[in-house]
KEBABA-400636 format. One record per atom (N, C-alpha, C): y, x, z. Coordinates in steps of 0.1 Angstrom, whole numbers, plus 5000, padded with zeros to 4 digits. Each point is the difference from the previous one (the first is absolute). Layout:
REM residues N
YXZ ...
This chain:
REM residues 175
525452205153 499449874997 499449945013 500249875003 499349955012 498550014999 499450015012 498550025001 499349894994 500449875001 499249884995 500050004985 501050064993 500050004986 498950094994 499650105008 499050094994 498749944998 499749905009 498649944999 500149874992 501149964994 500149884992 499450024986 499349904995 499550004987 501149974990 499850024987 501049964990 500349865001 499049915002 500349865001 500949975012 499750065011 500849985012 501550054998 500150114993 501450054997 500749904991 499349944990 500749904992 500449885008 499149965009 500249895009 501250035009 500150125005 501150045009 501349994992 500050044988 501350004992 500449854998 499149914996 500449864998 500449945013 499450035011 500349945013 501450055005 500350134997 501350055004 501149944992 499849974987 501049934992 500249865005 499049935004 500249875006 500750005013 499750115009 500650015013 501550034998 500450074990 501450034997 500649904991 499449884998 500549894993 500450034986 499350094993 500150024986 499049934992 499149935007 498949934994 499649895009 499849884995 499649885009 498650025004 499749935012 498650025005 499049934990 500449894994 499149944990 499750094989 501050074994 499850094989 499250125005 500250055012 499250115005 498549965001 499849885006 498749955002 499349994986 500749954990 499449984987 499750134994 500950105002 499850144994 498750065006 499849985013 498850055007 498749924999 500249874995 498949924999 499549945013 500949985009 499649955013 500949875003 499649935011 500849885004 501450055006 500949905000 501350035006 499950035015 499149925006 499750025015 499550145002 499150054993 499450135001 501250114998 500849974990 501150094997 501050015011 500349885007 500950005011 499450095012 498749995002 499450085010 500150154997 499950044987 500250144996 501550045002 500949924997 501550035002 500250025015 499549915008 500150025015 499450135005 498850044994 499450125004 500850124995 500649994989 500850114994 501350025008 500649895005 501250015008 499750065014 498849965005 499750055014 499650154999 499150044991 499450135000 500350094988 500649944990 500350084988 498849994990 499950094991 498950014990 498650005007 499850085011 498750015006 499549875005 500949905003 499649885005 499249914990 500150054987 499349934989 498550044998 499750125007 498650054999 499149925008 498849974995 499049925007 499650075013 500049925011 499650055013 498550025000 499349944991 498550025000 499650134993 500950074994 499650124993 499450105009 498950064996 499350105008 499049945010 500049875002 499149945010 498849944993 499049985008 498749944995 500349864998 499349944990 500049854998 499549925012 500549895002 499549915011 498649954996 499750004988 498649954995 499050115001 500450125003 499050115000 498849985009 498950054995 498749995008 500150105012 499649965012 500150095011 499250134997 500550115005 499450134997 498550015004 499649945012 498750015004 499049924991 500549894995 499249924990 499950074987 501150074996 499950084987 499050115002 500050075011 499150115002 498549955001 499849895006 498749935001 499449974987 500949934991 499649964987 499750124991 500950105001 499750124992 498750075004 499750005013 498750065005 498949924994 500049875001 498949914995 499850024985 501150014993 500050024985 499350134997 500350115007 499450134997 498550005004 499749945012 498650015005 499149904995 500449884998 499149894997 500249944985 501250004996 500349934987 500650094990 499550134999 500650094991 499749974985 499049924997 499649974986 500449864997 500849935008 500449864998 501350004993 500249894992 501449984994 500949945011 501349994997 500949955010 499749855004 499749914991 499749865003 498849995009 498950064996 498849995008 500250065014 500650125000 500250065013 500949925009 501049934995 500949915008 499249885006 499149954991 499149895004 499050045011 499450124999 499150055010 500750035013 501250064999 500750035012 500349875008 500349894994 500349885006 498649945006 499050004991 498849945003 499250065011 499950145000 499250075009 500750065012 501350034998 500850065011 501149925005 500349894994 501149915005 501450064997 500150094991 501350064997 500549944987 501149925001 500549934988 501250084994 499750074989 501050074993 499949964985 501250014993 500049964986 499350104992 499649954988 499350094990 500950124996 501349974999 500950104996 500250115010 499949965013 500150105011 498850085000 498849944998 498850084999 500050094988 500549964989 500250094988 500850115003 501249985006 500950115003 499450105010 499249955010 499350095009 498950084993 499449934991 498950074992 500650114991 501149984994 500750094992 500450125008 500649985012 500450105009 498850095005 498949945001 498750075005 499250054988 500649994988 499350054988 498749934997 499949875005 498849924997 500149914988 501249984996 500349914988 501050074991 499850004987 500950064991 500749884993 501350005002 500849894993 499850004985 499849884994 499850004986 501350014993 500050084989 501250024992 500249884991 501249964997 500249904991 499750054986 499349914993 499650044986 501350014991 500150114993 501150024991 500049894989 501149954996 500149914989 499650064987 499249934993 499550064987 501149974990 500250104991 501049994990 499349964987 500349904993 499449964988 500850034988 499450064990 500850044988 500149884991 501249984995 500349884992 499350034986 499249904996 499250014988 500949954988 499950084990 500849964988 499349884994 500949914996 499449874994 499450034986 499049934997 499350024987 500749914990 500350064988 500849934990 499049944990 499449885003 499149934991 500549864998 500249964988 500549874997 499049895004 500449905007 499149885003 499150035012 500250115007 499250035012 500349925012 501349965001 500449935012 500849884995 499349884998 500649884995 500349905011 501249955001 500349905009 500149874993 499549895006 500049874994 500849915009 500949924994 500849915007 500149874993 500049895009 500149874994 500749915010 500849914995 500749915009 500049864995 499249915007 499949864997 501449935001 500449934990 501349935000 500149904989 500949915002 500349904989 500950064990 499450094992 500950074991 500649914989 499449894996 500549924989 500749885005 500450005012 500949905006 499549864998 498749975002 499549874998 499649964986 500350084990 499649974986 498550044997 499450085009 498650044999 499550025014 498750015002 499450025013 500450145006 499950005013 500350135007 499050114994 500550124999 499250114995 500450135007 499150104998 500250135007 500050114989 501150054997 500050124991 499550125007 499250084994 499450125005 500550124993 500550105008 500650124994 499250125005 499750084991 499250135002 501050115000 500150085010 501050115000 499250135002 500250104992 499450135002 500950075010 499650015012 500850065011 500350154997 499250064992 500250144997 501350014992 500249914990 501150014991 501349955007 499849915010 501249945006 500750105010 499250095006 500650095010 500850114994 
């Protein structure tokens, strides 16, 4: 098995199969793009990469690398130190505000929360479990749930004034 296939995810393997079919003209590029849920232009780029490098050409080049948005390591260490030494009893929002206000370090509340969790200063809240309600048996009592309906209309077609017949329905009996 080629080395690149070992590191491919199941999604990338499926993508490789569809791209190969299109490269071998068993599938149109439009159909392949629709099957993968991407644009035809993006699909053409994948076919070109598959022809040049084979299946490993479809693997993201960014895999294993740090994000471009990542906070510099020295800033991360400084924020973590300040959180441990000065703001250990602060919540993420207040700590982020104080870091900006007093130290000039602008980091997001979520970044502060993640650093606090890593330093064991913040415990992530668990999502509350959905409560299950038992279905209550309906009470069988006549007349307990009455619906009233009336519709104003010219019922007598001009031979008498407009009127509204009123109907009482016991909804317990109708169900």
